C-alpha positions as CSV (number, residue, x, y, z in Angstrom):
1,M,82.9,-11.0,-105.3
2,T,80.6,-14.0,-104.4
3,R,81.6,-16.0,-101.3
4,S,81.0,-19.7,-101.6
5,S,78.8,-21.4,-99.0
6,Y,79.9,-24.8,-97.7
7,D,78.4,-27.3,-95.3
8,E,80.5,-30.4,-94.9
9,F,77.4,-32.5,-94.2
10,E,75.4,-31.4,-97.2
11,L,77.2,-33.3,-100.0
12,F,76.5,-36.9,-99.0
13,H,73.7,-37.1,-101.5
14,E,76.2,-36.6,-104.3
15,N,78.2,-39.6,-103.1
16,I,75.0,-41.7,-102.9
17,A,73.9,-40.7,-106.4
18,E,77.3,-41.1,-108.1
19,F,77.8,-44.7,-106.8
20,D,74.1,-45.7,-106.7
21,L,74.2,-46.5,-103.0
22,S,71.3,-48.0,-101.1
23,V,71.0,-45.6,-98.2
24,S,67.6,-45.6,-96.6
25,A,68.0,-42.6,-94.3
26,P,70.3,-39.6,-94.0
27,P,73.5,-40.6,-92.3
28,V,74.2,-39.7,-88.7
29,V,77.5,-37.9,-88.8
30,S,79.1,-35.5,-86.3
31,R,82.3,-33.6,-86.0
32,V,84.2,-34.4,-82.8
33,S,87.6,-33.4,-81.5
34,A,90.0,-34.4,-78.7
35,P,92.5,-32.1,-77.0
36,L,96.2,-32.7,-77.6
37,T,99.4,-31.2,-76.1
38,N,100.3,-27.5,-76.6
39,G,96.8,-26.4,-77.0
40,R,96.3,-28.4,-80.2
41,N,93.3,-30.7,-81.1
42,I,92.7,-33.7,-83.3
43,S,89.4,-33.7,-85.2
44,A,87.4,-36.6,-86.7
45,L,84.1,-37.5,-88.2
46,K,82.0,-39.9,-86.1
47,W,79.6,-41.9,-88.3
48,G,76.7,-43.5,-86.5
49,A,75.3,-43.1,-83.0
50,G,77.1,-46.2,-81.5
51,E,80.7,-47.0,-80.6
52,P,82.9,-47.1,-83.7
53,R,83.8,-50.5,-85.0
54,L,86.2,-49.2,-87.6
55,V,88.8,-46.4,-87.7
56,L,89.8,-44.8,-91.1
57,V,93.0,-42.7,-91.4
58,H,93.5,-40.8,-94.7
59,G,96.6,-40.0,-96.7
60,G,98.8,-36.9,-97.0
61,G,97.1,-33.9,-98.4
62,Q,93.7,-35.4,-97.8
63,N,91.1,-35.4,-94.9
64,A,88.5,-37.5,-93.2
65,H,86.0,-36.9,-96.0
66,T,88.0,-39.0,-98.5
67,W,86.2,-41.9,-96.8
68,D,82.7,-40.6,-97.3
69,T,81.6,-43.1,-100.0
70,V,83.1,-46.0,-98.1
71,A,81.4,-44.9,-94.9
72,L,78.0,-44.5,-96.6
73,A,78.3,-47.9,-98.4
74,L,79.4,-49.8,-95.2
75,G,76.7,-48.4,-93.0
76,V,78.5,-49.2,-89.8
77,D,79.5,-47.0,-86.9
78,L,83.1,-45.7,-87.5
79,L,85.5,-42.9,-86.9
80,A,87.3,-41.1,-89.8
81,V,90.3,-39.1,-88.4
82,D,91.8,-35.9,-89.7
83,L,95.6,-36.3,-89.3
84,P,97.4,-33.5,-87.6
85,G,98.0,-30.6,-90.0
86,H,95.0,-31.8,-92.1
87,G,91.3,-31.1,-92.3
88,H,90.0,-29.6,-89.0
89,S,92.9,-30.9,-86.9
90,S,95.5,-28.4,-85.5
91,W,98.7,-27.6,-87.3
92,N,102.0,-28.2,-85.5
93,E,103.8,-24.9,-84.7
94,D,107.0,-26.0,-86.4
95,G,105.3,-27.5,-89.5
96,D,106.9,-30.9,-88.8
97,Y,104.9,-34.1,-88.5
98,P,107.0,-37.0,-87.4
99,L,105.2,-40.4,-87.7
100,E,105.8,-41.0,-84.0
101,S,104.0,-37.9,-82.9
102,M,101.2,-38.4,-85.4
103,A,100.7,-41.9,-84.2
104,D,100.5,-40.7,-80.6
105,D,98.0,-38.0,-81.5
106,V,95.8,-40.6,-83.4
107,A,96.1,-42.8,-80.3
108,L,94.5,-40.1,-78.2
109,A,91.6,-39.8,-80.7
110,L,91.1,-43.5,-80.5
111,D,91.2,-43.6,-76.7
112,E,88.6,-40.8,-76.7
113,F,86.2,-42.0,-79.4
114,A,87.0,-45.6,-80.6
115,P,88.9,-47.5,-77.9
116,N,87.3,-50.9,-78.9
117,A,87.5,-50.5,-82.7
118,E,87.8,-53.9,-84.5
119,V,89.8,-52.6,-87.4
120,V,92.2,-49.7,-88.2
121,V,92.5,-48.8,-91.8
122,G,95.3,-46.4,-93.0
123,M,95.9,-45.2,-96.5
124,S,99.3,-43.8,-97.7
125,L,100.6,-41.4,-95.0
126,G,97.7,-42.6,-92.8
127,G,98.9,-46.2,-93.4
128,L,102.4,-45.4,-92.2
129,T,100.9,-43.6,-89.2
130,S,98.6,-46.6,-88.5
131,L,101.6,-49.0,-88.7
132,M,103.5,-46.8,-86.2
133,L,100.3,-46.7,-84.1
134,A,100.4,-50.5,-84.0
135,G,104.1,-50.4,-82.9
136,R,103.6,-47.8,-80.2
137,H,100.0,-48.5,-79.1
138,A,99.3,-52.1,-80.0
139,R,96.3,-52.4,-77.7
140,L,94.4,-50.1,-80.0
141,V,95.1,-52.0,-83.2
142,R,93.3,-55.4,-83.3
143,N,93.3,-55.7,-87.1
144,L,95.3,-53.6,-89.4
145,I,94.7,-52.7,-93.1
146,L,97.2,-50.7,-95.1
147,V,95.8,-49.2,-98.3
148,D,98.5,-48.8,-101.1
149,V,101.5,-48.2,-98.9
150,T,104.3,-50.2,-97.2
151,P,107.6,-49.2,-95.5
152,G,109.1,-49.8,-99.0
153,V,107.8,-46.5,-100.2
154,T,110.4,-44.2,-101.8
155,P,110.4,-40.6,-103.2
156,A,110.5,-42.0,-106.7
157,K,107.4,-44.1,-106.2
158,V,105.4,-41.2,-104.9
159,K,106.8,-38.5,-107.1
160,A,103.6,-37.8,-108.9
161,I,101.8,-37.4,-105.6
162,T,104.4,-35.2,-104.0
163,D,104.6,-33.0,-107.1
164,F,100.9,-32.4,-106.7
165,I,101.0,-31.9,-102.9
166,N,104.0,-29.5,-103.2
167,G,102.3,-27.4,-105.9
168,P,100.8,-24.0,-105.4
169,Q,99.2,-23.2,-102.1
170,T,96.7,-20.7,-103.4
171,F,94.6,-20.3,-106.6
172,P,92.8,-17.3,-108.1
173,S,89.5,-19.3,-108.4
174,F,87.9,-22.6,-107.5
175,D,88.0,-23.5,-111.2
176,D,91.8,-23.0,-111.3
177,L,92.1,-25.3,-108.3
178,L,89.8,-27.9,-109.9
179,R,91.7,-27.9,-113.2
180,R,95.0,-28.7,-111.5
181,T,93.4,-31.4,-109.4
182,I,91.9,-33.1,-112.5
183,E,95.3,-33.0,-114.3
184,H,96.8,-35.0,-111.4
185,N,94.0,-37.4,-110.8
186,P,93.1,-39.1,-114.1
187,T,91.4,-42.0,-112.4
188,R,88.8,-39.9,-110.6
189,S,85.5,-38.4,-111.8
190,E,85.2,-34.7,-112.0
191,S,82.3,-34.7,-109.6
192,S,84.2,-36.6,-106.9
193,L,87.2,-34.3,-107.3
194,R,84.9,-31.2,-107.0
195,R,83.6,-32.6,-103.7
196,G,87.0,-33.4,-102.5
197,I,88.2,-29.9,-103.1
198,L,85.3,-28.4,-101.3
199,H,86.2,-30.5,-98.3
200,N,89.9,-29.9,-98.6
201,S,90.2,-26.1,-99.3
202,V,88.9,-22.8,-98.0
203,Q,88.0,-19.6,-99.7
204,L,89.9,-16.5,-98.5
205,A,88.5,-13.0,-98.0
206,D,89.8,-11.8,-101.4
207,G,87.9,-14.7,-103.2
208,S,91.0,-16.9,-103.9
209,W,91.2,-20.4,-102.6
210,Q,93.9,-22.3,-100.7
211,W,94.4,-25.9,-99.5
212,R,93.3,-26.7,-96.0
213,Y,96.3,-28.9,-95.1
214,D,99.6,-27.6,-93.8
215,R,102.0,-27.0,-96.7
216,R,104.6,-24.7,-95.0
217,K,107.4,-27.3,-95.5
218,P,107.7,-29.3,-98.8
219,H,107.1,-33.1,-98.5
220,R,110.4,-34.9,-99.2
221,G,109.5,-38.5,-98.1
222,R,110.2,-40.3,-94.8
223,D,113.5,-41.0,-93.2
224,E,114.9,-44.4,-94.1
225,T,115.6,-45.1,-90.4
226,V,111.9,-44.7,-89.6
227,L,110.9,-46.8,-92.6
228,N,113.2,-49.6,-91.5
229,Q,111.7,-49.3,-88.0
230,L,108.2,-49.8,-89.6
231,W,109.4,-52.9,-91.4
232,L,110.3,-54.3,-88.0
233,V,106.9,-53.4,-86.7
234,L,105.2,-55.0,-89.6
235,G,107.2,-58.2,-89.2
236,G,106.3,-58.3,-85.5
237,L,102.6,-57.8,-85.8
238,S,100.5,-60.1,-83.7
239,C,97.2,-58.9,-85.1
240,P,95.7,-59.8,-88.5
241,F,97.2,-57.7,-91.4
242,T,95.9,-56.9,-94.9
243,L,97.6,-55.0,-97.6
244,V,95.2,-53.5,-100.2
245,R,97.0,-52.5,-103.4
246,G,95.7,-50.4,-106.3
247,S,96.4,-52.1,-109.6
248,L,97.3,-48.9,-111.4
249,S,99.4,-47.4,-108.6
250,P,103.2,-47.2,-108.6
251,V,103.5,-46.7,-104.8
252,V,103.4,-50.5,-104.0
253,D,105.3,-52.8,-106.3
254,D,105.9,-56.5,-106.5
255,E,109.1,-56.2,-104.5
256,D,107.2,-54.5,-101.6
257,V,104.6,-57.3,-101.6
258,A,107.4,-59.9,-101.6
259,E,109.0,-58.2,-98.6
260,V,105.7,-58.0,-96.8
261,M,105.2,-61.8,-97.3
262,R,108.8,-62.5,-96.2
263,R,108.4,-60.6,-93.0
264,L,104.8,-61.6,-92.3
265,P,103.8,-64.8,-94.1
266,S,100.3,-64.6,-92.6
267,A,99.6,-61.3,-94.4
268,N,96.6,-61.0,-96.7
269,V,97.2,-59.1,-100.0
270,R,94.3,-57.8,-102.1
271,V,94.6,-56.0,-105.4
272,V,91.8,-53.7,-106.5
273,D,91.6,-53.6,-110.3
274,G,91.3,-50.1,-111.9
275,A,92.4,-48.3,-108.7
276,G,95.3,-45.9,-108.5
277,H,96.9,-44.9,-105.2
278,S,93.7,-43.5,-103.7
279,V,91.7,-46.7,-103.7
280,Q,88.9,-45.3,-101.6
281,G,88.3,-42.6,-104.2
282,D,88.8,-44.7,-107.3
283,R,87.1,-47.9,-106.4
284,P,85.3,-47.2,-103.1
285,L,82.7,-50.1,-103.5
286,E,85.4,-52.7,-104.0
287,L,87.3,-51.4,-101.0
288,T,84.0,-51.5,-99.0
289,E,83.6,-55.2,-99.7
290,I,87.1,-55.9,-98.5
291,L,86.4,-54.0,-95.3
292,R,83.0,-55.6,-94.8
293,A,84.6,-59.1,-95.0
294,L,86.9,-58.2,-92.1
295,L,84.3,-56.9,-89.7
């Protein structure tokens, strides 16, 4: 059996080549972590040597590396967080991840590494977490961007995503894992999916592979009471707010956009053509330009 070697900082050249990025020097990226309660920790990637201007929070079943191409293209100091139960962050003992506790954990990471960030960007689950963060820790959210999610999300809208996330935990080989990922991500290139798997899985002693995120409890969507609470938070935002929507994604529909505008008429809504739910993976350069304009 051949064990796979993996260095999370040795794949950036693939992102640069795939998207023809103009990067003059190797990026300065470090893995950082902050202590949480009960002996847990929250991990993140710190891009650049200065104080982060931007915070990026990934979706469910992802990790901080989902933002690599965006971070490389932007070229600014930023922090990409691993949500609890994802990436290199600790798993909760009970396997539950309420939005309130995740928002509090992310707040600790921001207090430690990015207390003066100009913009917080949250995608999917990271978007709901970031909205909860704005409600519970408003001082840390000076400008909020949600990527392809609103409190109007329903199990039906995210069925294709949860079917993938709730699928097998382990796979006999890397190729088996890659094949399933390609089947469920038709808008992504095979090379980007291969990178994503390397960042989001681990090879076991017997040569099989398993996902890195906590899958002990199936994902069944968020409680309607919590989502209603998030609508109230959104409507009461005092900071600038932008919703970025993937044109091919079913997760945010026209009714969601109308409700956003009804509750927060100052909201800015941007649609990224050709992007599915994972806008940062499908159309990273287009998303980069949206973020650049807000910095």
